[in-house]
C-alpha positions as YAML, in Angstrom:
chain: A
units: angstrom
residues:
- id: 1
  name: MET
  ca: [148.10, 129.44, 29.97]
- id: 2
  name: ASN
  ca: [144.32, 130.57, 29.71]
- id: 3
  name: GLN
  ca: [143.10, 133.57, 28.33]
- id: 4
  name: ILE
  ca: [141.04, 135.32, 31.38]
- id: 5
  name: THR
  ca: [137.67, 136.82, 29.18]
- id: 6
  name: PRO
  ca: [136.86, 140.25, 30.69]
- id: 7
  name: GLN
  ca: [134.05, 140.90, 32.14]
- id: 8
  name: PRO
  ca: [131.94, 142.84, 30.88]
- id: 9
  name: THR
  ca: [130.23, 146.70, 33.10]
- id: 10
  name: VAL
  ca: [127.16, 146.27, 34.62]
- id: 11
  name: ALA
  ca: [127.19, 149.67, 36.42]
- id: 12
  name: THR
  ca: [123.86, 150.93, 35.72]
- id: 13
  name: LEU
  ca: [123.22, 155.24, 35.42]
- id: 14
  name: TYR
  ca: [121.02, 156.38, 38.07]
- id: 15
  name: LEU
  ca: [118.57, 160.17, 36.95]
- id: 16
  name: SER
  ca: [117.28, 160.73, 40.15]
- id: 17
  name: ALA
  ca: [113.79, 163.87, 39.69]
- id: 18
  name: PRO
  ca: [116.16, 166.30, 41.40]
- id: 19
  name: VAL
  ca: [119.46, 164.95, 38.34]
- id: 20
  name: MET
  ca: [117.02, 165.61, 36.07]
- id: 21
  name: ALA
  ca: [115.56, 168.82, 37.23]
- id: 22
  name: GLN
  ca: [119.08, 169.92, 36.87]
- id: 23
  name: LEU
  ca: [119.64, 169.10, 33.67]
- id: 24
  name: ILE
  ca: [117.14, 170.17, 31.90]
- id: 25
  name: ASN
  ca: [118.11, 173.66, 33.66]
- id: 26
  name: ASP
  ca: [121.69, 173.25, 32.66]
- id: 27
  name: ILE
  ca: [121.19, 172.76, 28.50]
- id: 28
  name: GLY
  ca: [117.89, 174.23, 28.88]
- id: 29
  name: VAL
  ca: [114.29, 173.15, 28.74]
- id: 30
  name: HIS
  ca: [114.15, 174.84, 24.43]
- id: 31
  name: ALA
  ca: [117.00, 172.13, 24.04]
- id: 32
  name: CYS
  ca: [115.51, 169.26, 25.77]
- id: 33
  name: LEU
  ca: [112.19, 169.93, 24.18]
- id: 34
  name: SER
  ca: [114.15, 170.29, 20.45]
- id: 35
  name: GLY
  ca: [116.96, 167.42, 21.21]
- id: 36
  name: ILE
  ca: [113.38, 164.74, 22.41]
- id: 37
  name: ALA
  ca: [111.45, 166.36, 19.25]
- id: 38
  name: ASP
  ca: [114.60, 164.47, 16.67]
- id: 39
  name: ASN
  ca: [114.94, 162.13, 18.13]
- id: 40
  name: ILE
  ca: [111.59, 160.76, 17.92]
- id: 41
  name: ARG
  ca: [111.62, 162.08, 14.32]
- id: 42
  name: ALA
  ca: [114.70, 159.70, 13.92]
- id: 43
  name: ASP
  ca: [113.06, 156.98, 15.25]
- id: 44
  name: PHE
  ca: [109.04, 156.96, 13.79]
- id: 45
  name: SER
  ca: [111.62, 156.97, 10.45]
- id: 46
  name: ARG
  ca: [112.76, 153.55, 11.37]
- id: 47
  name: TRP
  ca: [109.60, 152.53, 13.21]
- id: 48
  name: ASN
  ca: [109.97, 148.47, 10.82]
- id: 49
  name: GLU
  ca: [112.78, 148.65, 13.23]
- id: 50
  name: PHE
  ca: [111.00, 147.68, 16.67]
- id: 51
  name: ASP
  ca: [109.61, 146.02, 18.13]
- id: 52
  name: LYS
  ca: [106.51, 146.91, 19.06]
- id: 53
  name: SER
  ca: [103.28, 146.34, 21.37]
- id: 54
  name: ALA
  ca: [99.78, 148.14, 22.73]
- id: 55
  name: ARG
  ca: [101.49, 149.55, 26.77]
- id: 56
  name: VAL
  ca: [100.57, 147.23, 29.63]
- id: 57
  name: ALA
  ca: [97.65, 148.56, 31.49]
- id: 58
  name: ASN
  ca: [95.93, 147.87, 35.43]
- id: 59
  name: HIS
  ca: [92.91, 150.32, 35.75]
- id: 60
  name: SER
  ca: [91.48, 150.84, 39.40]
- id: 61
  name: LYS
  ca: [88.63, 153.00, 40.78]
- id: 62
  name: ASP
  ca: [90.29, 156.55, 40.37]
- id: 63
  name: GLY
  ca: [93.53, 155.23, 38.29]
- id: 64
  name: VAL
  ca: [95.40, 153.54, 35.96]
- id: 65
  name: ILE
  ca: [99.36, 151.85, 36.39]
- id: 66
  name: GLU
  ca: [100.61, 151.70, 32.87]
- id: 67
  name: LEU
  ca: [104.01, 149.06, 32.41]
- id: 68
  name: MET
  ca: [105.59, 150.43, 28.15]
- id: 69
  name: PRO
  ca: [107.72, 148.07, 26.70]
- id: 70
  name: ILE
  ca: [109.73, 148.94, 23.17]
- id: 71
  name: SER
  ca: [113.03, 147.46, 21.23]
- id: 72
  name: ASP
  ca: [115.06, 147.58, 18.11]
- id: 73
  name: ASN
  ca: [117.66, 145.65, 17.91]
- id: 74
  name: SER
  ca: [119.92, 147.58, 19.42]
- id: 75
  name: LEU
  ca: [118.01, 149.08, 22.80]
- id: 76
  name: TYR
  ca: [115.55, 148.01, 24.86]
- id: 77
  name: SER
  ca: [113.18, 149.99, 27.01]
- id: 78
  name: PHE
  ca: [109.72, 150.37, 29.36]
- id: 79
  name: LYS
  ca: [108.15, 153.09, 31.25]
- id: 80
  name: TYR
  ca: [105.76, 152.39, 33.96]
- id: 81
  name: VAL
  ca: [103.44, 155.01, 34.49]
- id: 82
  name: ASN
  ca: [100.40, 156.26, 36.85]
- id: 83
  name: GLY
  ca: [97.26, 157.87, 35.91]
- id: 84
  name: HIS
  ca: [95.63, 158.97, 38.90]
- id: 85
  name: PRO
  ca: [93.75, 162.67, 38.31]
- id: 86
  name: LYS
  ca: [93.05, 163.06, 41.93]
- id: 87
  name: ASN
  ca: [95.70, 162.53, 43.27]
- id: 88
  name: THR
  ca: [96.27, 166.32, 43.44]
- id: 89
  name: ARG
  ca: [94.13, 166.36, 46.70]
- id: 90
  name: ILE
  ca: [96.56, 164.72, 48.77]
- id: 91
  name: GLY
  ca: [99.46, 166.20, 47.73]
- id: 92
  name: LEU
  ca: [100.38, 164.23, 44.66]
- id: 93
  name: SER
  ca: [100.82, 164.35, 40.77]
- id: 94
  name: THR
  ca: [98.31, 162.74, 38.79]
- id: 95
  name: VAL
  ca: [101.57, 161.84, 37.05]
- id: 96
  name: MET
  ca: [104.20, 159.75, 37.51]
- id: 97
  name: ALA
  ca: [107.39, 157.63, 36.03]
- id: 98
  name: PHE
  ca: [109.96, 156.30, 35.58]
- id: 99
  name: GLY
  ca: [112.10, 153.82, 33.07]
- id: 100
  name: VAL
  ca: [114.92, 151.70, 32.60]
- id: 101
  name: LEU
  ca: [117.02, 151.58, 28.91]
- id: 102
  name: ALA
  ca: [118.66, 147.91, 28.74]
- id: 103
  name: ASP
  ca: [121.19, 146.90, 25.78]
- id: 104
  name: VAL
  ca: [119.31, 143.58, 23.96]
- id: 105
  name: ASP
  ca: [122.88, 141.87, 23.39]
- id: 106
  name: THR
  ca: [123.14, 141.60, 26.68]
- id: 107
  name: GLY
  ca: [120.52, 142.72, 29.06]
- id: 108
  name: VAL
  ca: [122.25, 144.64, 30.94]
- id: 109
  name: PRO
  ca: [120.28, 147.77, 32.55]
- id: 110
  name: LEU
  ca: [122.58, 150.86, 31.15]
- id: 111
  name: LEU
  ca: [120.06, 153.80, 33.05]
- id: 112
  name: LEU
  ca: [118.25, 154.59, 35.60]
- id: 113
  name: SER
  ca: [116.13, 157.38, 35.49]
- id: 114
  name: GLU
  ca: [113.23, 159.20, 36.73]
- id: 115
  name: LEU
  ca: [110.70, 159.76, 34.06]
- id: 116
  name: THR
  ca: [107.59, 162.12, 35.65]
- id: 117
  name: LEU
  ca: [109.65, 165.50, 34.18]
- id: 118
  name: THR
  ca: [111.02, 163.51, 31.30]
- id: 119
  name: THR
  ca: [107.55, 162.33, 30.34]
- id: 120
  name: ALA
  ca: [105.90, 165.79, 30.68]
- id: 121
  name: LEU
  ca: [108.75, 167.03, 28.14]
- id: 122
  name: ARG
  ca: [107.94, 163.96, 25.97]
- id: 123
  name: THR
  ca: [104.75, 164.59, 25.71]
- id: 124
  name: ALA
  ca: [104.99, 168.07, 24.76]
- id: 125
  name: ALA
  ca: [107.70, 167.16, 21.88]
- id: 126
  name: THR
  ca: [105.63, 164.35, 19.95]
- id: 127
  name: SER
  ca: [102.91, 167.19, 20.00]
- id: 128
  name: ALA
  ca: [104.85, 170.08, 18.87]
- id: 129
  name: LEU
  ca: [106.15, 168.05, 15.81]
- id: 130
  name: ALA
  ca: [102.81, 166.11, 15.04]
- id: 131
  name: ALA
  ca: [101.62, 169.83, 14.63]
- id: 132
  name: LYS
  ca: [105.01, 170.64, 13.03]
- id: 133
  name: THR
  ca: [103.82, 167.88, 10.32]
- id: 134
  name: LEU
  ca: [99.96, 168.15, 10.19]
- id: 135
  name: ALA
  ca: [98.97, 172.19, 11.29]
- id: 136
  name: ARG
  ca: [98.58, 174.75, 8.40]
- id: 137
  name: PRO
  ca: [102.08, 176.73, 8.49]
- id: 138
  name: ASN
  ca: [101.18, 179.92, 9.70]
- id: 139
  name: SER
  ca: [99.87, 179.16, 12.86]
- id: 140
  name: ARG
  ca: [100.21, 181.40, 15.90]
- id: 141
  name: VAL
  ca: [97.57, 181.47, 18.29]
- id: 142
  name: MET
  ca: [97.01, 178.18, 20.41]
- id: 143
  name: ALA
  ca: [94.02, 177.35, 22.01]
- id: 144
  name: LEU
  ca: [95.10, 175.12, 25.79]
- id: 145
  name: ILE
  ca: [91.64, 173.56, 27.32]
- id: 146
  name: GLY
  ca: [93.52, 171.99, 30.58]
- id: 147
  name: ASN
  ca: [96.14, 174.04, 32.23]
- id: 148
  name: GLY
  ca: [97.73, 171.72, 35.03]
- id: 149
  name: ALA
  ca: [100.57, 170.10, 35.56]
- id: 150
  name: GLN
  ca: [101.92, 169.09, 31.82]
- id: 151
  name: SER
  ca: [100.51, 172.17, 29.87]
- id: 152
  name: GLU
  ca: [103.15, 174.72, 30.24]
- id: 153
  name: PHE
  ca: [105.26, 172.14, 27.98]
- id: 154
  name: GLN
  ca: [102.83, 172.35, 26.07]
- id: 155
  name: ALA
  ca: [103.07, 175.87, 25.70]
- id: 156
  name: VAL
  ca: [106.67, 175.86, 25.39]
- id: 157
  name: ALA
  ca: [106.67, 172.49, 22.90]
- id: 158
  name: PHE
  ca: [104.52, 175.07, 20.14]
- id: 159
  name: GLN
  ca: [106.56, 178.60, 20.77]
- id: 160
  name: HIS
  ca: [109.45, 176.85, 20.13]
- id: 161
  name: ILE
  ca: [108.77, 174.49, 17.92]
- id: 162
  name: VAL
  ca: [105.70, 175.60, 15.99]
- id: 163
  name: GLY
  ca: [106.04, 179.42, 15.93]
- id: 164
  name: ILE
  ca: [102.86, 179.56, 18.38]
- id: 165
  name: GLU
  ca: [103.01, 182.98, 20.06]
- id: 166
  name: GLU
  ca: [99.62, 183.90, 21.07]
- id: 167
  name: ILE
  ca: [98.16, 181.14, 23.87]
- id: 168
  name: ARG
  ca: [94.53, 180.87, 25.18]
- id: 169
  name: LEU
  ca: [93.45, 179.59, 27.97]
- id: 170
  name: PHE
  ca: [90.77, 177.79, 29.60]
- id: 171
  name: ASP
  ca: [90.78, 175.50, 32.72]
- id: 172
  name: VAL
  ca: [87.50, 174.80, 34.94]
- id: 173
  name: ASP
  ca: [90.26, 175.56, 38.18]
- id: 174
  name: PRO
  ca: [90.79, 179.32, 37.55]
- id: 175
  name: ALA
  ca: [94.30, 178.25, 40.04]
- id: 176
  name: ALA
  ca: [95.35, 175.50, 37.55]
- id: 177
  name: THR
  ca: [95.58, 179.29, 34.91]
- id: 178
  name: GLU
  ca: [97.37, 181.51, 37.77]
- id: 179
  name: LYS
  ca: [99.84, 178.54, 38.29]
- id: 180
  name: LEU
  ca: [100.46, 178.82, 34.50]
- id: 181
  name: VAL
  ca: [100.02, 182.74, 33.77]
- id: 182
  name: ARG
  ca: [102.77, 182.85, 36.80]
- id: 183
  name: ASN
  ca: [105.60, 179.85, 35.23]
- id: 184
  name: LEU
  ca: [105.17, 181.98, 31.42]
- id: 185
  name: LYS
  ca: [105.18, 185.37, 32.43]
- id: 186
  name: ASP
  ca: [108.56, 185.43, 31.24]
- id: 187
  name: SER
  ca: [108.16, 183.22, 28.19]
- id: 188
  name: GLY
  ca: [107.57, 185.83, 25.73]
- id: 189
  name: LEU
  ca: [104.22, 184.51, 24.63]
- id: 190
  name: LYS
  ca: [101.31, 185.88, 24.98]
- id: 191
  name: LEU
  ca: [98.64, 184.43, 27.52]
- id: 192
  name: SER
  ca: [95.04, 185.66, 26.95]
- id: 193
  name: VAL
  ca: [92.66, 183.75, 29.83]
- id: 194
  name: TYR
  ca: [89.03, 183.22, 28.94]
- id: 195
  name: GLN
  ca: [86.11, 182.08, 31.51]
- id: 196
  name: SER
  ca: [85.08, 178.60, 28.94]
- id: 197
  name: THR
  ca: [86.62, 176.66, 26.67]
- id: 198
  name: ALA
  ca: [83.83, 178.49, 23.24]
- id: 199
  name: GLU
  ca: [85.17, 181.06, 23.54]
- id: 200
  name: ALA
  ca: [89.17, 180.06, 24.35]
- id: 201
  name: VAL
  ca: [89.15, 178.26, 21.10]
- id: 202
  name: LYS
  ca: [87.04, 180.94, 18.58]
- id: 203
  name: GLY
  ca: [90.33, 181.09, 16.15]
- id: 204
  name: ALA
  ca: [92.71, 179.67, 17.06]
- id: 205
  name: ASP
  ca: [95.45, 177.59, 14.57]
- id: 206
  name: ILE
  ca: [95.34, 174.68, 17.09]
- id: 207
  name: ILE
  ca: [93.89, 173.46, 20.17]
- id: 208
  name: THR
  ca: [95.53, 171.38, 22.49]
- id: 209
  name: THR
  ca: [94.03, 169.72, 25.24]
- id: 210
  name: VAL
  ca: [95.30, 168.39, 28.43]
- id: 211
  name: THR
  ca: [92.99, 167.62, 31.03]
- id: 212
  name: ALA
  ca: [93.00, 164.52, 33.54]
- id: 213
  name: ASP
  ca: [89.53, 163.58, 34.68]
- id: 214
  name: LYS
  ca: [89.54, 160.20, 34.11]
- id: 215
  name: THR
  ca: [85.90, 160.42, 32.90]
- id: 216
  name: ASN
  ca: [84.60, 160.06, 28.59]
- id: 217
  name: ALA
  ca: [84.39, 163.96, 28.50]
- id: 218
  name: THR
  ca: [83.32, 166.35, 25.28]
- id: 219
  name: ILE
  ca: [85.18, 168.63, 25.62]
- id: 220
  name: ILE
  ca: [85.37, 169.69, 21.94]
- id: 221
  name: THR
  ca: [82.19, 170.01, 20.22]
- id: 222
  name: PRO
  ca: [82.08, 170.70, 16.53]
- id: 223
  name: GLU
  ca: [80.90, 174.00, 16.61]
- id: 224
  name: MET
  ca: [83.29, 175.10, 17.44]
- id: 225
  name: ILE
  ca: [85.92, 173.65, 15.30]
- id: 226
  name: GLU
  ca: [86.50, 176.24, 11.79]
- id: 227
  name: PRO
  ca: [88.12, 175.21, 8.73]
- id: 228
  name: GLY
  ca: [91.67, 174.34, 8.61]
- id: 229
  name: MET
  ca: [91.31, 173.66, 12.35]
- id: 230
  name: HIS
  ca: [94.66, 171.07, 13.70]
- id: 231
  name: ILE
  ca: [93.15, 169.99, 17.27]
- id: 232
  name: ASN
  ca: [96.00, 168.13, 19.75]
- id: 233
  name: GLY
  ca: [94.09, 166.07, 21.71]
- id: 234
  name: VAL
  ca: [96.36, 165.08, 24.64]
- id: 235
  name: GLY
  ca: [94.15, 164.27, 27.95]
- id: 236
  name: GLY
  ca: [92.29, 161.21, 26.22]
- id: 237
  name: ASP
  ca: [94.26, 158.49, 26.92]
- id: 238
  name: CYS
  ca: [92.96, 155.59, 28.88]
- id: 239
  name: PRO
  ca: [90.01, 153.41, 28.16]
- id: 240
  name: GLY
  ca: [86.56, 155.75, 29.05]
- id: 241
  name: LYS
  ca: [88.83, 159.13, 29.30]
- id: 242
  name: THR
  ca: [88.08, 161.37, 26.47]
- id: 243
  name: GLU
  ca: [87.87, 165.17, 24.97]
- id: 244
  name: LEU
  ca: [86.52, 164.98, 21.26]
- id: 245
  name: HIS
  ca: [82.55, 164.64, 20.15]
- id: 246
  name: THR
  ca: [83.09, 161.45, 17.95]
- id: 247
  name: GLU
  ca: [81.51, 163.69, 15.76]
- id: 248
  name: VAL
  ca: [84.44, 166.13, 15.69]
- id: 249
  name: LEU
  ca: [87.02, 162.90, 14.59]
- id: 250
  name: SER
  ca: [83.78, 162.39, 11.96]
- id: 251
  name: MET
  ca: [84.84, 165.25, 10.55]
- id: 252
  name: SER
  ca: [87.98, 165.18, 10.93]
- id: 253
  name: ARG
  ca: [91.31, 163.16, 9.43]
- id: 254
  name: VAL
  ca: [93.13, 161.58, 12.49]
- id: 255
  name: PHE
  ca: [96.13, 160.29, 13.12]
- id: 256
  name: VAL
  ca: [97.44, 159.00, 16.03]
- id: 257
  name: GLU
  ca: [100.70, 157.08, 16.55]
- id: 258
  name: TYR
  ca: [100.13, 153.36, 17.14]
- id: 259
  name: ALA
  ca: [97.09, 152.80, 15.66]
- id: 260
  name: PRO
  ca: [96.41, 148.91, 17.98]
- id: 261
  name: GLN
  ca: [97.00, 151.08, 21.52]
- id: 262
  name: SER
  ca: [95.10, 153.98, 19.60]
- id: 263
  name: ARG
  ca: [91.98, 152.05, 19.24]
- id: 264
  name: VAL
  ca: [91.15, 151.24, 22.64]
- id: 265
  name: GLU
  ca: [92.90, 154.05, 25.03]
- id: 266
  name: GLY
  ca: [92.18, 157.22, 22.42]
- id: 267
  name: ASP
  ca: [89.81, 159.52, 21.08]
- id: 268
  name: ILE
  ca: [88.73, 157.51, 18.88]
- id: 269
  name: GLN
  ca: [87.93, 154.96, 21.20]
- id: 270
  name: HIS
  ca: [84.77, 155.31, 20.36]
- id: 271
  name: MET
  ca: [84.57, 155.05, 16.74]
- id: 272
  name: PRO
  ca: [83.88, 151.78, 14.71]
- id: 273
  name: ALA
  ca: [86.43, 149.56, 14.15]
- id: 274
  name: ASP
  ca: [87.17, 150.31, 10.80]
- id: 275
  name: PHE
  ca: [87.33, 154.44, 11.56]
- id: 276
  name: ALA
  ca: [89.93, 155.58, 9.12]
- id: 277
  name: VAL
  ca: [92.94, 156.31, 10.85]
- id: 278
  name: THR
  ca: [96.70, 157.51, 9.63]
- id: 279
  name: GLU
  ca: [100.12, 156.82, 11.63]
- id: 280
  name: LEU
  ca: [102.19, 159.73, 12.57]
- id: 281
  name: TRP
  ca: [104.77, 157.53, 11.30]
- id: 282
  name: GLU
  ca: [103.72, 157.35, 7.91]
- id: 283
  name: VAL
  ca: [103.66, 161.50, 7.26]
- id: 284
  name: LEU
  ca: [107.08, 161.42, 8.87]
- id: 285
  name: VAL
  ca: [109.14, 158.98, 6.63]
- id: 286
  name: GLY
  ca: [106.41, 160.35, 2.73]
- id: 287
  name: ASN
  ca: [104.59, 157.68, 2.87]
- id: 288
  name: LEU
  ca: [100.91, 158.98, 2.97]
- id: 289
  name: PRO
  ca: [100.18, 162.47, 2.93]
- id: 290
  name: GLY
  ca: [99.33, 164.87, 6.20]
- id: 291
  name: ARG
  ca: [97.34, 168.05, 5.72]
- id: 292
  name: GLN
  ca: [96.34, 167.83, 1.94]
- id: 293
  name: SER
  ca: [94.47, 171.81, 1.96]
- id: 294
  name: ALA
  ca: [94.38, 174.68, 4.23]
- id: 295
  name: ASN
  ca: [90.35, 174.80, 5.38]
- id: 296
  name: GLU
  ca: [90.97, 170.47, 6.30]
- id: 297
  name: VAL
  ca: [90.56, 169.99, 9.61]
- id: 298
  name: THR
  ca: [92.97, 167.78, 11.72]
- id: 299
  name: VAL
  ca: [93.06, 165.77, 14.49]
- id: 300
  name: PHE
  ca: [96.36, 164.05, 16.55]
- id: 301
  name: ASP
  ca: [94.63, 161.88, 18.90]
- id: 302
  name: SER
  ca: [98.11, 161.26, 21.01]
- id: 303
  name: VAL
  ca: [98.11, 159.30, 23.81]
- id: 304
  name: GLY
  ca: [101.43, 158.22, 24.81]
- id: 305
  name: PHE
  ca: [103.74, 155.36, 23.28]
- id: 306
  name: ALA
  ca: [106.89, 153.83, 24.93]
- id: 307
  name: LEU
  ca: [108.69, 154.68, 20.84]
- id: 308
  name: GLU
  ca: [108.69, 158.33, 22.48]
- id: 309
  name: ASP
  ca: [109.71, 157.29, 25.35]
- id: 310
  name: TYR
  ca: [112.77, 154.92, 24.29]
- id: 311
  name: SER
  ca: [113.96, 158.88, 21.92]
- id: 312
  name: ALA
  ca: [113.44, 160.79, 25.44]
- id: 313
  name: LEU
  ca: [115.69, 158.38, 27.21]
- id: 314
  name: ARG
  ca: [118.81, 158.05, 24.48]
- id: 315
  name: PHE
  ca: [118.52, 162.00, 24.48]
- id: 316
  name: MET
  ca: [118.65, 162.33, 28.57]
- id: 317
  name: ARG
  ca: [121.62, 159.26, 28.50]
- id: 318
  name: GLY
  ca: [123.43, 161.19, 26.35]
- id: 319
  name: VAL
  ca: [123.14, 164.44, 27.58]
- id: 320
  name: ALA
  ca: [123.60, 162.91, 30.47]
- id: 321
  name: LEU
  ca: [127.35, 160.92, 30.16]
- id: 322
  name: GLU
  ca: [127.91, 164.52, 28.61]
- id: 323
  name: LEU
  ca: [127.45, 166.10, 32.00]
- id: 324
  name: GLY
  ca: [129.15, 164.08, 33.94]
- id: 325
  name: MET
  ca: [125.94, 163.83, 35.77]
- id: 326
  name: GLY
  ca: [123.93, 160.75, 37.44]
- id: 327
  name: GLU
  ca: [125.14, 158.30, 39.47]
- id: 328
  name: MET
  ca: [126.53, 154.87, 38.70]
- id: 329
  name: ILE
  ca: [125.06, 152.36, 41.27]
- id: 330
  name: ALA
  ca: [124.94, 148.31, 41.78]
- id: 331
  name: LEU
  ca: [121.61, 147.72, 40.70]
- id: 332
  name: ILE
  ca: [122.30, 144.12, 39.33]
- id: 333
  name: PRO
  ca: [125.07, 142.26, 40.94]
- id: 334
  name: GLU
  ca: [128.52, 141.37, 39.80]
- id: 335
  name: MET
  ca: [129.91, 137.65, 40.24]
- id: 336
  name: ALA
  ca: [133.24, 136.53, 39.42]
- id: 337
  name: ASP
  ca: [132.04, 133.20, 38.66]
- id: 338
  name: PRO
  ca: [128.31, 134.14, 36.42]
- id: 339
  name: LYS
  ca: [126.91, 130.58, 37.46]
- id: 340
  name: ASN
  ca: [127.71, 131.70, 40.76]
- id: 341
  name: LEU
  ca: [124.93, 133.93, 42.51]
- id: 342
  name: PHE
  ca: [124.93, 132.21, 46.17]
- id: 343
  name: GLY
  ca: [127.87, 132.86, 46.28]
- id: 344
  name: VAL
  ca: [127.46, 136.87, 46.40]
- id: 345
  name: LEU
  ca: [125.60, 136.18, 49.34]
- id: 346
  name: ARG
  ca: [128.18, 134.69, 51.05]
- id: 347
  name: SER
  ca: [131.29, 137.58, 50.26]
- id: 348
  name: ALA
  ca: [129.10, 140.01, 51.98]
- id: 349
  name: PRO
  ca: [129.78, 140.57, 55.61]
- id: 350
  name: ASN
  ca: [127.77, 138.84, 57.85]
- id: 351
  name: ALA
  ca: [124.83, 137.58, 55.36]
- id: 352
  name: LEU
  ca: [123.99, 134.27, 56.13]
- id: 353
  name: ARG
  ca: [123.81, 134.79, 59.05]
- id: 354
  name: ARG
  ca: [120.73, 137.18, 57.93]
- id: 355
  name: VAL
  ca: [118.99, 135.16, 56.34]
- id: 356
  name: ALA
  ca: [119.26, 131.81, 57.74]
...
């Protein structure tokens, strides 16, 4: 009697943007931020198990489209993401993304998910994890420069993971700040609005910059820096797009996600090739020190790294399966005979007539 080999499932869990929004609301933004941050810490702590590479970017006059792949010996993930600062003028988001989580042994895609909402969560979770590791432990006041689409996520992450109590706000667009204040009016945060970056950062423990313009800006300059500050540079994330004056970097200890990518895309793109940086994972596992004194100025030059998306996708898939959310879709064809791909066409009604 011939033994029949069972056919593996090829159904893919699909999490659309509306489903993801419902999932996040069901378990809460705080729980999502904490869960993703925990996954990032766990995955960064096994850094050497991953096959890593810098993202592949295609640049145009007004933006960039990128692919961000990574894998270990179990799972592979990638993210498609864009950055087009002018999109808001035509009613589109500056950043839009989707991603895949796949089984390494077979290549079967396990998850196809929106990543626009999830990217905002994972970026904020990464920022807060880095600040929890690098900033002074008693940090309670943060200046948030740039109050666009990512800003509320950053504010809430720093509130619940770091312990920030007051957010000092500035944006060149007052409407963006007004939007943030409306969205976070019931958050428990003290929200203070300022008329300039210099006013907002004065006396802050942490400065977070999350601006969108694709330009070599100098939003934070040396005279704004006070002893002991931690700077969370989020907006400088591609060639030609920076936020920090080079002297700010020179006077600080700088931490990055993945140095080969950060030297091309981060604020350190303008520094010499031998400029000293520390990858965050080295601090998380205890190989290298983080902050070494209360007066030291630290910078997290964040550009976003594929491992963070891997961590976020793992978290969202786990929650979706637990809650029974999402839709199982046939992203790839099922075949009774895996060598007979053409047979899939023959089994579809009128398929051959249409392709003939």
